[in-house]
C-alpha positions in Angstrom: -56.2 75.4 -93.9 -59.0 77.0 -95.3 -61.2 79.1 -92.8 -65.2 77.4 -91.9 -68.0 79.3 -92.5 -69.0 80.5 -89.1 -72.7 80.4 -88.7 -74.7 82.4 -85.7 -78.4 81.5 -85.2 -80.1 83.5 -82.6 -82.5 81.5 -80.1 -86.3 81.8 -80.9 -89.4 81.9 -78.9 -89.6 80.3 -75.1 -92.5 78.2 -73.1 -95.3 81.3 -74.5 -94.4 80.5 -78.2 -92.8 76.9 -79.1 -92.5 77.2 -82.2 -89.4 79.7 -82.4 -87.7 77.5 -80.8 -88.2 74.6 -83.0 -87.8 76.6 -85.7 -84.0 77.8 -84.6 -83.7 73.7 -83.3 -84.7 72.8 -86.8 -82.3 74.8 -88.8 -79.3 73.3 -86.8 -80.2 69.8 -87.1 -80.7 70.1 -90.9 -77.8 71.6 -91.2 -76.0 69.0 -89.7 -77.8 66.4 -91.7 -75.7 67.6 -94.7 -72.9 65.2 -96.0 -69.7 65.2 -94.2 -67.8 66.9 -97.1 -70.3 69.9 -96.7 -70.8 69.8 -92.9 -67.3 70.1 -92.6 -67.5 73.5 -94.2 -69.3 75.6 -91.7 -69.4 75.9 -88.2 -73.1 76.2 -86.5 -73.6 78.0 -83.3 -75.7 78.9 -81.2 -76.8 82.5 -79.0 -79.4 82.8 -76.6 -80.2 84.6 -73.7 -82.9 82.8 -72.0 -81.9 79.4 -70.4 -82.6 76.8 -73.1 -85.3 73.8 -72.0 -82.8 70.9 -70.9 -83.9 68.5 -73.4 -83.2 70.7 -76.3 -79.8 71.2 -74.6 -79.3 68.0 -75.1 -80.6 67.0 -78.2 -78.7 70.0 -79.7 -75.5 70.0 -78.1 -73.6 66.9 -80.3 -74.0 69.0 -83.5 -73.3 72.5 -81.9 -69.7 74.1 -82.4 -70.3 76.4 -79.9 -73.0 78.4 -77.4 -72.8 81.8 -76.3 -75.5 83.2 -73.6 -75.1 86.6 -74.7 -75.3 88.0 -70.8 -72.0 86.5 -70.1 -70.4 87.3 -73.3 -71.1 90.5 -74.2 -69.3 93.9 -73.0 -70.8 94.8 -69.8 -73.0 98.1 -69.9 -71.9 100.5 -68.1 -71.4 104.6 -68.5 -68.6 104.4 -70.5 -69.9 102.0 -72.7 -73.1 103.2 -73.3 -71.5 106.5 -74.1 -69.1 105.0 -76.7 -72.0 102.6 -77.9 -73.8 106.4 -78.5 -71.3 108.2 -80.3 -70.7 105.0 -82.8 -74.5 105.1 -83.3 -74.6 108.9 -83.6 -71.7 109.7 -86.0 -71.0 106.2 -87.4 -74.8 105.4 -87.9 -73.9 101.8 -86.4 -77.2 100.6 -85.5 -75.8 97.8 -82.7 -71.8 98.5 -81.2 -72.4 96.2 -78.6 -73.7 93.2 -80.4 -71.5 94.0 -83.4 -68.4 93.8 -81.2 -69.3 90.1 -80.2 -69.9 89.2 -83.5 -66.3 90.8 -84.5 -64.4 89.4 -82.1 -65.8 85.8 -83.0 -65.1 86.0 -86.1 -68.8 85.2 -87.6 -70.0 85.4 -91.0 -73.4 85.0 -90.9 -75.9 85.3 -88.2 -80.0 84.5 -88.2 -82.2 86.0 -87.5 -81.1 89.4 -87.7 -81.3 92.1 -89.6 -77.9 93.8 -90.7 -78.5 97.2 -92.7 -77.6 97.2 -96.2 -76.0 100.2 -95.7 -73.3 99.5 -92.9 -69.8 98.0 -93.8 -69.7 95.3 -91.5 -67.4 92.2 -91.4 -70.5 89.5 -91.3 -73.8 89.4 -92.9 -76.8 88.7 -91.5 -81.0 87.9 -92.3 -84.3 89.0 -90.9 -86.9 86.8 -90.7 -90.7 87.8 -91.1 -92.7 84.6 -89.5 -96.0 86.1 -90.7 -98.3 88.9 -91.2 -101.3 87.5 -89.0 -101.6 90.9 -87.2 -102.8 92.6 -90.7 -105.4 90.2 -91.4 -106.6 89.3 -87.3 -105.9 92.5 -85.6 -108.5 92.1 -82.9 -106.4 89.3 -81.6 -103.5 92.3 -81.0 -103.2 94.4 -78.6 -102.5 98.0 -80.1 -99.1 98.0 -78.8 -98.3 94.2 -80.6 -99.9 95.9 -83.8 -97.5 99.0 -83.7 -94.1 97.1 -82.7 -95.1 94.8 -85.4 -95.6 97.3 -87.9 -92.4 99.3 -87.1 -90.0 96.0 -87.3 -91.1 94.7 -90.5 -91.4 98.0 -91.8 -87.8 99.0 -90.8 -86.9 95.3 -92.6 -88.3 96.9 -95.9 -86.9 99.6 -95.4 -83.0 98.7 -94.2 -82.3 94.9 -94.8 -81.2 93.9 -98.4 -83.0 90.9 -98.2 -85.6 88.8 -95.9 -86.5 85.4 -95.0 -90.1 84.5 -95.2 -91.4 80.7 -94.1 -93.6 80.3 -97.2 -94.8 81.5 -101.0 -97.9 83.0 -99.3 -95.9 85.4 -96.7 -93.5 86.4 -99.4 -96.7 87.2 -101.5 -97.8 89.3 -98.6 -94.7 91.4 -98.2 -94.7 92.4 -101.7 -98.5 93.4 -101.0 -97.3 95.5 -97.8 -94.2 97.0 -98.5 -94.9 97.3 -102.6 -91.8 100.2 -103.0 -89.5 98.0 -100.8 -86.2 96.8 -102.6 -85.9 93.8 -100.2 -85.6 90.6 -101.3 -87.6 87.8 -100.5 -86.1 84.4 -99.6 -88.6 81.7 -98.9 -87.1 79.1 -96.5 -90.2 76.4 -96.0 -88.8 74.4 -92.9 -89.1 71.0 -92.5 -89.4 69.3 -88.8 -86.4 66.6 -87.6 -87.0 63.9 -85.0 -84.8 61.8 -83.5 -84.4 58.2 -85.0 -85.0 56.7 -81.3 -88.5 58.3 -80.8 -89.7 56.3 -83.9 -88.2 53.0 -81.8 -90.6 54.2 -78.5 -94.1 52.5 -78.2 -96.7 54.7 -78.2 -99.1 53.1 -75.7 -97.1 53.8 -73.0 -97.4 57.5 -73.1 -101.3 56.9 -73.9 -101.8 54.8 -70.7 -99.4 57.7 -68.8 -102.1 60.3 -69.5 -104.9 58.2 -68.8 -106.0 58.3 -72.1 -108.6 55.8 -74.0 -107.7 53.6 -77.1 -109.0 55.9 -80.0 -108.5 59.9 -80.0 -107.8 62.7 -82.4 -104.8 65.2 -81.4 -104.7 68.6 -81.8 -101.1 70.3 -80.6 -101.7 74.0 -80.5 -100.7 76.9 -78.1 -104.0 78.2 -76.7 -103.9 81.5 -78.4 -107.3 82.4 -80.2 -105.9 82.3 -83.6 -105.7 78.3 -83.6 -109.4 78.1 -83.6 -110.1 75.5 -80.9 -113.6 76.4 -80.5 -114.5 75.2 -84.0 -113.7 71.9 -83.2 -116.2 72.0 -80.1 -118.7 73.4 -82.3 -118.1 70.2 -84.7 -118.6 67.8 -81.6 -121.8 69.6 -80.2 -123.0 68.9 -84.2 -121.8 65.4 -84.2 -123.5 64.8 -80.3 -127.2 65.1 -82.9 -126.2 62.0 -84.8 -125.3 60.3 -81.8 -121.5 60.2 -83.2 -118.7 61.4 -79.9 -115.7 61.3 -81.1 -112.5 61.9 -78.6 -110.2 64.7 -79.0 -107.1 65.5 -76.7 -105.5 68.6 -76.8 -102.1 70.1 -76.2 -100.1 73.0 -75.7 -99.8 75.8 -73.1 -102.9 77.3 -71.8 -101.9 80.7 -71.3 -102.5 83.5 -73.9 -101.3 86.6 -73.0 -103.6 88.9 -75.5 -106.8 87.3 -74.1 -106.0 86.1 -70.7 -109.6 84.6 -70.5 -110.0 82.6 -73.9 -108.6 79.2 -71.8 -112.0 80.1 -69.4 -114.0 80.7 -72.6 -112.9 76.8 -73.4 -113.8 75.5 -70.8 -117.0 77.1 -70.3 -117.7 75.9 -73.8 -117.0 71.9 -72.6 -119.4 72.7 -69.7 -122.1 73.8 -71.7 -121.6 71.5 -74.6 -121.2 68.7 -71.9 -117.7 67.6 -73.9 -116.1 66.6 -70.8 -116.0 62.6 -71.4 -115.0 63.4 -74.8 -112.1 66.6 -74.9 -108.5 65.8 -73.0 -106.4 69.3 -72.2 -103.3 68.2 -71.4 -101.6 71.6 -71.3 -98.2 71.9 -72.4 -96.4 68.4 -72.5 -93.4 67.1 -72.8 -92.3 67.2 -76.9 -91.2 63.5 -76.9 -94.7 62.6 -75.5 -96.5 64.9 -77.8 -94.7 62.9 -80.5 -95.8 59.8 -79.1 -99.0 60.8 -78.9 -99.5 61.6 -82.7 -98.5 58.3 -83.9 -101.1 56.8 -81.5 -103.6 59.1 -83.0 -106.3 58.2 -85.0 -105.3 61.7 -86.7 -104.1 65.2 -86.5 -106.2 67.9 -86.8 -105.0 71.5 -87.5 -108.1 74.0 -87.1 -105.4 77.4 -87.6 -106.6 80.6 -88.9 -103.6 81.5 -89.4 -99.9 80.6 -89.5 -96.4 81.7 -90.6 -95.1 77.6 -91.9 -96.8 74.8 -89.4 -95.3 72.9 -86.9 -97.8 70.5 -86.2 -98.4 69.7 -90.1 -94.5 69.0 -90.4 -94.4 66.9 -87.3 -97.2 64.9 -88.9 -95.7 65.0 -91.9 -92.3 63.2 -90.5 -94.8 60.6 -89.1 -97.2 59.9 -91.9 -99.8 60.5 -90.0 -103.6 61.6 -91.5 -104.5 65.3 -91.3 -107.6 67.1 -91.4 -106.4 71.2 -91.9 -108.2 74.4 -92.1 -108.4 75.3 -95.8 -105.7 78.7 -95.0 -103.3 78.8 -97.6 -100.4 78.5 -96.0 -101.6 74.9 -95.9 -102.8 74.7 -98.6 -98.9 75.4 -99.0 -97.8 72.5 -97.1 -100.2 70.4 -98.8 -98.4 67.2 -96.6 -99.8 63.4 -97.7 -102.7 61.9 -96.6 -104.7 65.3 -95.6 -108.2 66.6 -96.6 -109.3 70.4 -95.8 -112.2 71.9 -94.4 -113.5 75.4 -94.7 -111.8 77.3 -91.7 -114.6 78.7 -90.1 -117.4 76.2 -91.2 -118.1 74.1 -87.8 -120.3 71.4 -90.3 -117.7 70.7 -92.5 -115.4 69.5 -89.6 -117.8 67.7 -88.0 -118.3 65.4 -91.0 -114.6 64.5 -92.1 -114.3 63.9 -88.2 -117.3 62.1 -88.0 -116.2 60.0 -91.2 -113.0 59.3 -90.0 -113.8 58.6 -86.5 -115.6 55.4 -87.9 -113.1 54.1 -90.1 -109.8 55.0 -89.1 -108.0 52.8 -86.8 -105.7 53.7 -83.7 -101.8 53.6 -83.5 -98.5 53.3 -85.5 -99.1 52.8 -89.7 -95.7 51.4 -89.6 -95.5 51.6 -93.4 -96.3 54.4 -93.9 -94.5 56.2 -90.8 -91.5 53.9 -92.6 -92.0 55.7 -96.0 -92.3 59.0 -94.3 -89.1 58.8 -92.3 -87.1 58.4 -95.5 -89.0 61.0 -97.1 -88.2 63.0 -94.0 -84.7 62.6 -94.6 -84.1 64.1 -97.8 -87.2 67.1 -96.7 -84.8 68.0 -94.1 -81.2 67.9 -96.6 -82.8 70.2 -98.9 -83.9 72.0 -96.0 -80.5 72.6 -94.9 -79.0 73.0 -98.2 -81.3 75.8 -98.9 -80.5 77.5 -95.6 -77.1 77.3 -96.7 -77.9 78.8 -100.2 -79.0 81.7 -98.5 -76.2 82.1 -96.0 
């Protein structure tokens, strides 16, 4: 019997970075979407440290060959172990002998995202992932230690890895720009979102009513981080007030930014100062199934972000055939989903013009024809994403 190719995916993110969790989940679902004759050639295993949210566990369980909670699987840390691992690091130049023992014991072939130094002869391969270079373009949004940590980690990848995955051509060009002498080969993996087919059959009106929302609204689904650019939306609503146009915006997403804890206070103060309380709904972090139903019911999705590696929100809206108003950040232009229009990312006037126009003409609710077409396109897109990951592995 031919040995199956064993893939280990290391869970990313958590409540503080939902995008990381969704990224790994989407890889698993893309691999699982491949035809049986392809799917039967490899195993999908999940490696994780933090507990995974029950809804994500339930969604992924049918597609996993195994799941490993690393704190239970790795050799226990004690004096003898520390000494043994130090000797192997110093004398044999092994970067992470403790983790390597686990990977060898379980006969993994490929680990992602994970840096395997090109000078180490190991029984498995790996590839690191650089999500974006936001800290190079917007350094003021990061702490000094965050900037230094990213620079150090990315430089290590450029020096030690034979390959690196980036989520966009834009990010790949940035890698070449910031590490022009690196011999590390860039691999572009543009992910696609996978949604359960049953979610398309639900009634989004029930979720609208659950949150006591009006019939018509735009949706913004971003964590409340500064680079997500919520303030430009509030400025655009203020501009529209002067023309007696009062669109409603629903915001979802975790409201805490550890780098700027008072950012949400600034949002709330701006809403109060501009008199937007009747136009803005802040729902916070809600179940993903609810978020998708609100997206289905919305007039359109607005994504005003100043920076993205590859926007999950854009891919979610693409799945549903929803119209989008996007900032003109290069990655958004690269994603270029159907039915999208773009505004200059620092121009509340341009955004106001688009919101005002669409508020007047777009209906609320699901366009079944557009959604059905989007769902069919998505199935093919997800398969291509899965095949591309296998090429890299």
